[in-house]
N, CA, C and O atoms as a CHARMM CRD file, in Angstrom:
* protein
*
  276
    1    1 UNK  N      0.91800  -1.19800  -0.04100 PROA 1      0.00000
    2    1 UNK  CA    -0.03700  -0.00800   0.06100 PROA 1      0.00000
    3    1 UNK  C      0.96300   1.23200   0.02400 PROA 1      0.00000
    4    1 UNK  O      2.00800   1.26200   0.67500 PROA 1      0.00000
    5    2 UNK  N      0.51600   2.26400  -0.82400 PROA 2      0.00000
    6    2 UNK  CA     1.26100   3.41000  -0.87500 PROA 2      0.00000
    7    2 UNK  C      0.97600   4.31800   0.25500 PROA 2      0.00000
    8    2 UNK  O     -0.17700   4.68600   0.47900 PROA 2      0.00000
    9    3 UNK  N      2.04200   4.71900   1.02200 PROA 3      0.00000
   10    3 UNK  CA     1.76500   5.69300   2.23900 PROA 3      0.00000
   11    3 UNK  C      1.44600   7.09500   1.64600 PROA 3      0.00000
   12    3 UNK  O      2.20100   7.69300   0.87900 PROA 3      0.00000
   13    4 UNK  N      0.25900   7.54600   2.07900 PROA 4      0.00000
   14    4 UNK  CA    -0.21000   8.86200   1.68100 PROA 4      0.00000
   15    4 UNK  C     -0.10100   9.66400   3.00400 PROA 4      0.00000
   16    4 UNK  O     -0.62700   9.25300   4.03800 PROA 4      0.00000
   17    5 UNK  N      0.54100  10.72800   2.94300 PROA 5      0.00000
   18    5 UNK  CA     0.72200  11.59500   4.11700 PROA 5      0.00000
   19    5 UNK  C     -0.37600  12.67600   4.09000 PROA 5      0.00000
   20    5 UNK  O     -1.15000  12.81000   3.14200 PROA 5      0.00000
   21    6 UNK  N     -0.38600  13.46100   5.23900 PROA 6      0.00000
   22    6 UNK  CA    -1.41500  14.54500   5.29600 PROA 6      0.00000
   23    6 UNK  C     -1.04400  15.57800   4.25400 PROA 6      0.00000
   24    6 UNK  O     -1.92300  16.20500   3.66300 PROA 6      0.00000
   25    7 UNK  N      0.28500  15.77000   4.01400 PROA 7      0.00000
   26    7 UNK  CA     0.70600  16.76500   3.02400 PROA 7      0.00000
   27    7 UNK  C      0.21500  16.34500   1.60100 PROA 7      0.00000
   28    7 UNK  O     -0.30100  17.17500   0.85200 PROA 7      0.00000
   29    8 UNK  N      0.38100  15.08300   1.26000 PROA 8      0.00000
   30    8 UNK  CA    -0.06100  14.60400  -0.05800 PROA 8      0.00000
   31    8 UNK  C     -1.63700  14.82400  -0.14800 PROA 8      0.00000
   32    8 UNK  O     -2.17300  15.29800  -1.15000 PROA 8      0.00000
   33    9 UNK  N     -2.27900  14.46100   0.92200 PROA 9      0.00000
   34    9 UNK  CA    -3.81500  14.60100   0.88700 PROA 9      0.00000
   35    9 UNK  C     -4.20800  16.10400   0.74900 PROA 9      0.00000
   36    9 UNK  O     -5.11000  16.41900  -0.02800 PROA 9      0.00000
   37   10 UNK  N     -3.61400  16.94200   1.41500 PROA 10     0.00000
   38   10 UNK  CA    -3.93400  18.39300   1.26900 PROA 10     0.00000
   39   10 UNK  C     -3.58800  18.89000  -0.12200 PROA 10     0.00000
   40   10 UNK  O     -4.34300  19.65900  -0.71800 PROA 10     0.00000
   41   11 UNK  N     -2.48300  18.46500  -0.62400 PROA 11     0.00000
   42   11 UNK  CA    -2.14200  18.96000  -2.00900 PROA 11     0.00000
   43   11 UNK  C     -3.11300  18.37400  -3.09800 PROA 11     0.00000
   44   11 UNK  O     -3.38900  19.01300  -4.11300 PROA 11     0.00000
   45   12 UNK  N     -3.60900  17.14000  -2.83600 PROA 12     0.00000
   46   12 UNK  CA    -4.51800  16.60800  -3.74500 PROA 12     0.00000
   47   12 UNK  C     -5.94200  17.36400  -3.55900 PROA 12     0.00000
   48   12 UNK  O     -6.64400  17.68000  -4.52000 PROA 12     0.00000
   49   13 UNK  N     -6.24500  17.58500  -2.36200 PROA 13     0.00000
   50   13 UNK  CA    -7.51900  18.38000  -2.12300 PROA 13     0.00000
   51   13 UNK  C     -7.50200  19.68000  -2.85700 PROA 13     0.00000
   52   13 UNK  O     -8.44400  19.98400  -3.59000 PROA 13     0.00000
   53   14 UNK  N     -6.43600  20.48400  -2.68600 PROA 14     0.00000
   54   14 UNK  CA    -6.28500  21.75700  -3.35000 PROA 14     0.00000
   55   14 UNK  C     -6.26800  21.56700  -4.84700 PROA 14     0.00000
   56   14 UNK  O     -6.84600  22.37100  -5.57800 PROA 14     0.00000
   57   15 UNK  N     -5.63200  20.54400  -5.30800 PROA 15     0.00000
   58   15 UNK  CA    -5.59400  20.23600  -6.75600 PROA 15     0.00000
   59   15 UNK  C     -7.08600  20.00900  -7.31100 PROA 15     0.00000
   60   15 UNK  O     -7.45300  20.49600  -8.38100 PROA 15     0.00000
   61   16 UNK  N     -7.84600  19.29000  -6.55500 PROA 16     0.00000
   62   16 UNK  CA    -9.17600  19.08200  -6.95000 PROA 16     0.00000
   63   16 UNK  C     -9.99400  20.42200  -6.95100 PROA 16     0.00000
   64   16 UNK  O    -10.80900  20.64400  -7.84700 PROA 16     0.00000
   65   17 UNK  N     -9.76900  21.29100  -5.95800 PROA 17     0.00000
   66   17 UNK  CA   -10.53000  22.56300  -5.87400 PROA 17     0.00000
   67   17 UNK  C    -10.13000  23.45800  -7.05500 PROA 17     0.00000
   68   17 UNK  O    -10.98100  24.10400  -7.66600 PROA 17     0.00000
   69   18 UNK  N     -8.86800  23.48700  -7.36000 PROA 18     0.00000
   70   18 UNK  CA    -8.43300  24.34200  -8.53600 PROA 18     0.00000
   71   18 UNK  C     -8.94900  23.71900  -9.85100 PROA 18     0.00000
   72   18 UNK  O     -9.28600  24.47100 -10.76500 PROA 18     0.00000
   73   19 UNK  N     -9.02100  22.46400  -9.97900 PROA 19     0.00000
   74   19 UNK  CA    -9.55200  21.81200 -11.16800 PROA 19     0.00000
   75   19 UNK  C    -10.98200  22.09900 -11.34500 PROA 19     0.00000
   76   19 UNK  O    -11.42900  22.35500 -12.46300 PROA 19     0.00000
   77   20 UNK  N    -11.72800  22.07000 -10.28500 PROA 20     0.00000
   78   20 UNK  CA   -13.13400  22.34000 -10.28300 PROA 20     0.00000
   79   20 UNK  C    -13.39800  23.87600 -10.69300 PROA 20     0.00000
   80   20 UNK  O    -14.28600  24.20100 -11.48200 PROA 20     0.00000
   81   21 UNK  N    -12.57200  24.73100 -10.10000 PROA 21     0.00000
   82   21 UNK  CA   -12.66400  26.18100 -10.47100 PROA 21     0.00000
   83   21 UNK  C    -12.32500  26.39000 -11.96500 PROA 21     0.00000
   84   21 UNK  O    -12.94600  27.24400 -12.59800 PROA 21     0.00000
   85   22 UNK  N    -11.40600  25.67800 -12.52600 PROA 22     0.00000
   86   22 UNK  CA   -11.06600  25.75100 -13.93600 PROA 22     0.00000
   87   22 UNK  C    -12.22600  25.27600 -14.82600 PROA 22     0.00000
   88   22 UNK  O    -12.57500  25.91500 -15.81800 PROA 22     0.00000
   89   23 UNK  N    -12.81000  24.13300 -14.43700 PROA 23     0.00000
   90   23 UNK  CA   -13.97100  23.58800 -15.26300 PROA 23     0.00000
   91   23 UNK  C    -15.21300  24.53000 -15.10400 PROA 23     0.00000
   92   23 UNK  O    -15.94800  24.77700 -16.05900 PROA 23     0.00000
   93   24 UNK  N    -15.40800  25.03500 -13.86900 PROA 24     0.00000
   94   24 UNK  CA   -16.53600  25.98300 -13.67600 PROA 24     0.00000
   95   24 UNK  C    -16.32600  27.31700 -14.48800 PROA 24     0.00000
   96   24 UNK  O    -17.27200  27.89400 -15.02300 PROA 24     0.00000
   97   25 UNK  N    -15.05600  27.75900 -14.54600 PROA 25     0.00000
   98   25 UNK  CA   -14.73400  28.95300 -15.32200 PROA 25     0.00000
   99   25 UNK  C    -15.08300  28.66400 -16.84600 PROA 25     0.00000
  100   25 UNK  O    -15.67300  29.51800 -17.50700 PROA 25     0.00000
  101   26 UNK  N    -14.71900  27.47900 -17.37200 PROA 26     0.00000
  102   26 UNK  CA   -14.95500  27.23100 -18.75900 PROA 26     0.00000
  103   26 UNK  C    -16.50300  27.27100 -19.01600 PROA 26     0.00000
  104   26 UNK  O    -16.98200  27.86700 -19.98000 PROA 26     0.00000
  105   27 UNK  N    -17.24600  26.60100 -18.09500 PROA 27     0.00000
  106   27 UNK  CA   -18.77800  26.68900 -18.26800 PROA 27     0.00000
  107   27 UNK  C    -19.31100  28.04400 -18.19800 PROA 27     0.00000
  108   27 UNK  O    -20.22200  28.39500 -18.94700 PROA 27     0.00000
  109   28 UNK  N    -18.77400  28.84500 -17.30900 PROA 28     0.00000
  110   28 UNK  CA   -19.21600  30.26000 -17.19400 PROA 28     0.00000
  111   28 UNK  C    -18.92200  31.07600 -18.41000 PROA 28     0.00000
  112   28 UNK  O    -19.78500  31.79900 -18.90800 PROA 28     0.00000
  113   29 UNK  N    -17.68400  30.96700 -18.90500 PROA 29     0.00000
  114   29 UNK  CA   -17.28800  31.63400 -20.12500 PROA 29     0.00000
  115   29 UNK  C    -18.17600  31.25400 -21.30800 PROA 29     0.00000
  116   29 UNK  O    -18.57700  32.09900 -22.10900 PROA 29     0.00000
  117   30 UNK  N    -18.46600  29.97000 -21.39000 PROA 30     0.00000
  118   30 UNK  CA   -19.17700  29.45600 -22.55800 PROA 30     0.00000
  119   30 UNK  C    -20.74300  29.81400 -22.47200 PROA 30     0.00000
  120   30 UNK  O    -21.47200  29.74800 -23.46200 PROA 30     0.00000
  121   31 UNK  N    -21.15200  30.16400 -21.31300 PROA 31     0.00000
  122   31 UNK  CA   -22.52600  30.49500 -21.17400 PROA 31     0.00000
  123   31 UNK  C    -22.93400  31.85500 -21.82000 PROA 31     0.00000
  124   31 UNK  O    -24.10700  32.12900 -22.07400 PROA 31     0.00000
  125   32 UNK  N    -21.91000  32.66400 -22.06200 PROA 32     0.00000
  126   32 UNK  CA   -22.17700  33.95100 -22.61700 PROA 32     0.00000
  127   32 UNK  C    -21.97900  35.15800 -21.63500 PROA 32     0.00000
  128   32 UNK  O    -21.33200  36.14400 -21.98900 PROA 32     0.00000
  129   33 UNK  N    -22.52500  35.06200 -20.44800 PROA 33     0.00000
  130   33 UNK  CA   -22.41000  36.13900 -19.53800 PROA 33     0.00000
  131   33 UNK  C    -22.04200  35.59700 -18.08000 PROA 33     0.00000
  132   33 UNK  O    -22.90300  35.33100 -17.24200 PROA 33     0.00000
  133   34 UNK  N    -20.72400  35.46900 -17.87800 PROA 34     0.00000
  134   34 UNK  CA   -20.37200  35.03300 -16.55500 PROA 34     0.00000
  135   34 UNK  C    -20.78000  35.91600 -15.47900 PROA 34     0.00000
  136   34 UNK  O    -20.81100  37.13700 -15.63700 PROA 34     0.00000
  137   35 UNK  N    -21.11600  35.30500 -14.31100 PROA 35     0.00000
  138   35 UNK  CA   -21.59000  36.01900 -13.09900 PROA 35     0.00000
  139   35 UNK  C    -20.54200  37.01900 -12.54300 PROA 35     0.00000
  140   35 UNK  O    -20.85500  38.10800 -12.06300 PROA 35     0.00000
  141   36 UNK  N    -19.23100  36.54300 -12.65200 PROA 36     0.00000
  142   36 UNK  CA   -18.19900  37.50800 -12.07000 PROA 36     0.00000
  143   36 UNK  C    -17.56700  38.35500 -13.23600 PROA 36     0.00000
  144   36 UNK  O    -16.62100  39.11200 -13.01600 PROA 36     0.00000
  145   37 UNK  N    -18.07600  38.21300 -14.37800 PROA 37     0.00000
  146   37 UNK  CA   -17.52800  39.04500 -15.51300 PROA 37     0.00000
  147   37 UNK  C    -16.56300  38.22800 -16.24900 PROA 37     0.00000
  148   37 UNK  O    -16.00900  37.27600 -15.70000 PROA 37     0.00000
  149   38 UNK  N    -16.32500  38.56600 -17.51700 PROA 38     0.00000
  150   38 UNK  CA   -15.45100  37.76800 -18.41700 PROA 38     0.00000
  151   38 UNK  C    -13.98200  37.92200 -17.92400 PROA 38     0.00000
  152   38 UNK  O    -13.23700  36.94200 -17.91700 PROA 38     0.00000
  153   39 UNK  N    -13.56900  39.13200 -17.51800 PROA 39     0.00000
  154   39 UNK  CA   -12.19700  39.26800 -17.13100 PROA 39     0.00000
  155   39 UNK  C    -11.84800  38.49600 -15.82900 PROA 39     0.00000
  156   39 UNK  O    -10.82500  37.81400 -15.76200 PROA 39     0.00000
  157   40 UNK  N    -12.66600  38.61000 -14.86200 PROA 40     0.00000
  158   40 UNK  CA   -12.39900  37.90300 -13.61300 PROA 40     0.00000
  159   40 UNK  C    -12.48500  36.39600 -13.86900 PROA 40     0.00000
  160   40 UNK  O    -11.59700  35.68200 -13.40300 PROA 40     0.00000
  161   41 UNK  N    -13.45200  35.87700 -14.55000 PROA 41     0.00000
  162   41 UNK  CA   -13.52800  34.50600 -14.82600 PROA 41     0.00000
  163   41 UNK  C    -12.43700  33.93600 -15.61700 PROA 41     0.00000
  164   41 UNK  O    -12.02700  32.79900 -15.38300 PROA 41     0.00000
  165   42 UNK  N    -11.91700  34.72000 -16.60200 PROA 42     0.00000
  166   42 UNK  CA   -10.73900  34.42200 -17.38300 PROA 42     0.00000
  167   42 UNK  C     -9.43000  34.33700 -16.52700 PROA 42     0.00000
  168   42 UNK  O     -8.57500  33.47700 -16.73600 PROA 42     0.00000
  169   43 UNK  N     -9.34200  35.21200 -15.63000 PROA 43     0.00000
  170   43 UNK  CA    -8.18000  35.24800 -14.67900 PROA 43     0.00000
  171   43 UNK  C     -8.24200  34.02400 -13.81200 PROA 43     0.00000
  172   43 UNK  O     -7.19000  33.43000 -13.57900 PROA 43     0.00000
  173   44 UNK  N     -9.39600  33.58300 -13.30400 PROA 44     0.00000
  174   44 UNK  CA    -9.55700  32.40800 -12.48000 PROA 44     0.00000
  175   44 UNK  C     -9.18800  31.17900 -13.31800 PROA 44     0.00000
  176   44 UNK  O     -8.53600  30.25800 -12.82500 PROA 44     0.00000
  177   45 UNK  N     -9.60300  31.17200 -14.56600 PROA 45     0.00000
  178   45 UNK  CA    -9.23100  30.09800 -15.47600 PROA 45     0.00000
  179   45 UNK  C     -7.78600  30.01900 -15.69800 PROA 45     0.00000
  180   45 UNK  O     -7.20600  28.94000 -15.57400 PROA 45     0.00000
  181   46 UNK  N     -7.17000  31.09000 -16.01600 PROA 46     0.00000
  182   46 UNK  CA    -5.77800  31.20400 -16.39800 PROA 46     0.00000
  183   46 UNK  C     -4.88600  30.77400 -15.13600 PROA 46     0.00000
  184   46 UNK  O     -3.83700  30.14800 -15.28500 PROA 46     0.00000
  185   47 UNK  N     -5.36000  31.14200 -13.93200 PROA 47     0.00000
  186   47 UNK  CA    -4.63000  30.76300 -12.76100 PROA 47     0.00000
  187   47 UNK  C     -4.80300  29.37000 -12.30300 PROA 47     0.00000
  188   47 UNK  O     -3.86700  28.74300 -11.80800 PROA 47     0.00000
  189   48 UNK  N     -6.08300  28.83300 -12.47200 PROA 48     0.00000
  190   48 UNK  CA    -6.26600  27.51900 -12.00800 PROA 48     0.00000
  191   48 UNK  C     -5.63400  26.42100 -12.81500 PROA 48     0.00000
  192   48 UNK  O     -5.26400  25.38800 -12.25700 PROA 48     0.00000
  193   49 UNK  N     -5.50100  26.60000 -14.06600 PROA 49     0.00000
  194   49 UNK  CA    -4.88600  25.53400 -14.88900 PROA 49     0.00000
  195   49 UNK  C     -3.48400  25.16300 -14.51400 PROA 49     0.00000
  196   49 UNK  O     -3.21300  23.98900 -14.26300 PROA 49     0.00000
  197   50 UNK  N     -2.53700  26.15600 -14.46200 PROA 50     0.00000
  198   50 UNK  CA    -1.17600  25.84500 -14.11200 PROA 50     0.00000
  199   50 UNK  C     -1.08100  25.45000 -12.57000 PROA 50     0.00000
  200   50 UNK  O     -0.28300  24.58900 -12.20100 PROA 50     0.00000
  201   51 UNK  N     -1.89700  26.08900 -11.71700 PROA 51     0.00000
  202   51 UNK  CA    -1.86300  25.65700 -10.37400 PROA 51     0.00000
  203   51 UNK  C     -2.41900  24.25600 -10.04900 PROA 51     0.00000
  204   51 UNK  O     -2.01600  23.63600  -9.06500 PROA 51     0.00000
  205   52 UNK  N     -3.28100  23.80400 -10.83000 PROA 52     0.00000
  206   52 UNK  CA    -3.76800  22.46000 -10.79700 PROA 52     0.00000
  207   52 UNK  C     -2.61400  21.40600 -11.13300 PROA 52     0.00000
  208   52 UNK  O     -2.42700  20.39300 -10.46000 PROA 52     0.00000
  209   53 UNK  N     -1.91400  21.74200 -12.18100 PROA 53     0.00000
  210   53 UNK  CA    -0.75800  20.90300 -12.61800 PROA 53     0.00000
  211   53 UNK  C      0.33900  20.92900 -11.50700 PROA 53     0.00000
  212   53 UNK  O      0.87100  19.88800 -11.12200 PROA 53     0.00000
  213   54 UNK  N      0.63700  22.08500 -11.03500 PROA 54     0.00000
  214   54 UNK  CA     1.70800  22.10900 -10.01500 PROA 54     0.00000
  215   54 UNK  C      1.32600  21.45500  -8.72700 PROA 54     0.00000
  216   54 UNK  O      2.19100  20.81700  -8.12800 PROA 54     0.00000
  217   55 UNK  N      0.12900  21.55000  -8.24500 PROA 55     0.00000
  218   55 UNK  CA    -0.32200  20.86600  -7.03000 PROA 55     0.00000
  219   55 UNK  C     -0.27100  19.36600  -7.27400 PROA 55     0.00000
  220   55 UNK  O      0.25900  18.62800  -6.44300 PROA 55     0.00000
  221   56 UNK  N     -0.80200  18.90800  -8.37900 PROA 56     0.00000
  222   56 UNK  CA    -0.75600  17.48700  -8.64000 PROA 56     0.00000
  223   56 UNK  C      0.66500  16.93300  -8.69100 PROA 56     0.00000
  224   56 UNK  O      0.95300  15.87400  -8.13300 PROA 56     0.00000
  225   57 UNK  N      1.53900  17.65800  -9.36400 PROA 57     0.00000
  226   57 UNK  CA     2.98300  17.26600  -9.47700 PROA 57     0.00000
  227   57 UNK  C      3.54400  17.18500  -8.05500 PROA 57     0.00000
  228   57 UNK  O      4.17400  16.17500  -7.74100 PROA 57     0.00000
  229   58 UNK  N      3.36200  18.16700  -7.17700 PROA 58     0.00000
  230   58 UNK  CA     3.90900  18.22300  -5.85900 PROA 58     0.00000
  231   58 UNK  C      3.27400  17.08500  -5.04100 PROA 58     0.00000
  232   58 UNK  O      3.98000  16.51100  -4.21200 PROA 58     0.00000
  233   59 UNK  N      2.04000  16.73000  -5.20700 PROA 59     0.00000
  234   59 UNK  CA     1.44000  15.50600  -4.41400 PROA 59     0.00000
  235   59 UNK  C      2.07800  14.32700  -4.90100 PROA 59     0.00000
  236   59 UNK  O      2.34800  13.46400  -4.06500 PROA 59     0.00000
  237   60 UNK  N      2.38100  14.12100  -6.14300 PROA 60     0.00000
  238   60 UNK  CA     3.00300  12.95900  -6.62400 PROA 60     0.00000
  239   60 UNK  C      4.48000  12.83100  -6.16100 PROA 60     0.00000
  240   60 UNK  O      4.92900  11.75100  -5.77800 PROA 60     0.00000
  241   61 UNK  N      5.20300  13.93900  -6.20700 PROA 61     0.00000
  242   61 UNK  CA     6.49200  13.93400  -5.64700 PROA 61     0.00000
  243   61 UNK  C      6.61900  13.63100  -4.12900 PROA 61     0.00000
  244   61 UNK  O      7.56600  12.98000  -3.68900 PROA 61     0.00000
  245   62 UNK  N      5.63900  14.12100  -3.35600 PROA 62     0.00000
  246   62 UNK  CA     5.62500  13.87500  -2.04100 PROA 62     0.00000
  247   62 UNK  C      5.36000  12.36000  -1.73000 PROA 62     0.00000
  248   62 UNK  O      5.94900  11.77900  -0.81900 PROA 62     0.00000
  249   63 UNK  N      4.49300  11.79300  -2.49300 PROA 63     0.00000
  250   63 UNK  CA     4.13600  10.39600  -2.33600 PROA 63     0.00000
  251   63 UNK  C      5.41000   9.54800  -2.85100 PROA 63     0.00000
  252   63 UNK  O      5.73100   8.51800  -2.25800 PROA 63     0.00000
  253   64 UNK  N      6.01800   9.94600  -3.80700 PROA 64     0.00000
  254   64 UNK  CA     7.26700   9.15500  -4.28000 PROA 64     0.00000
  255   64 UNK  C      8.33400   9.24500  -3.17500 PROA 64     0.00000
  256   64 UNK  O      9.01900   8.26500  -2.88400 PROA 64     0.00000
  257   65 UNK  N      8.46100  10.41900  -2.57300 PROA 65     0.00000
  258   65 UNK  CA     9.45700  10.60600  -1.47400 PROA 65     0.00000
  259   65 UNK  C      9.17400   9.64200  -0.31900 PROA 65     0.00000
  260   65 UNK  O     10.07100   9.04500   0.27600 PROA 65     0.00000
  261   66 UNK  N      7.86100   9.52500  -0.03800 PROA 66     0.00000
  262   66 UNK  CA     7.48400   8.71100   1.10300 PROA 66     0.00000
  263   66 UNK  C      7.50900   7.14900   0.84700 PROA 66     0.00000
  264   66 UNK  O      7.46100   6.32300   1.75800 PROA 66     0.00000
  265   67 UNK  N      7.58100   6.87700  -0.33900 PROA 67     0.00000
  266   67 UNK  CA     7.69600   5.40200  -0.74700 PROA 67     0.00000
  267   67 UNK  C      9.13500   4.95500  -0.52700 PROA 67     0.00000
  268   67 UNK  O      9.35100   3.78500  -0.21300 PROA 67     0.00000
  269   68 UNK  N     10.06000   5.76700  -0.66400 PROA 68     0.00000
  270   68 UNK  CA    11.54500   5.42000  -0.56300 PROA 68     0.00000
  271   68 UNK  C     11.91600   5.31700   0.93300 PROA 68     0.00000
  272   68 UNK  O     13.01800   4.88100   1.26500 PROA 68     0.00000
  273   69 UNK  N     11.01200   5.70900   1.81900 PROA 69     0.00000
  274   69 UNK  CA    11.39400   5.60500   3.25600 PROA 69     0.00000
  275   69 UNK  C     11.09400   4.22200   3.79800 PROA 69     0.00000
  276   69 UNK  O     11.34500   3.95200   4.97300 PROA 69     0.00000
């Protein structure tokens, strides 16, 4: 069994939250009139995509580091 630490769990939780924000932003932008405005929604989308990737990568790296212990 792979040891998952609290740090890995928190990173994965944040990864899921940012991924949901990205998907929600896409739906809001495709609806025509986003509730927060196009600029704000676009900024959320632009920030959530790389942040999701970085958080996922960090969670995987933490899990790999704990496997070697």
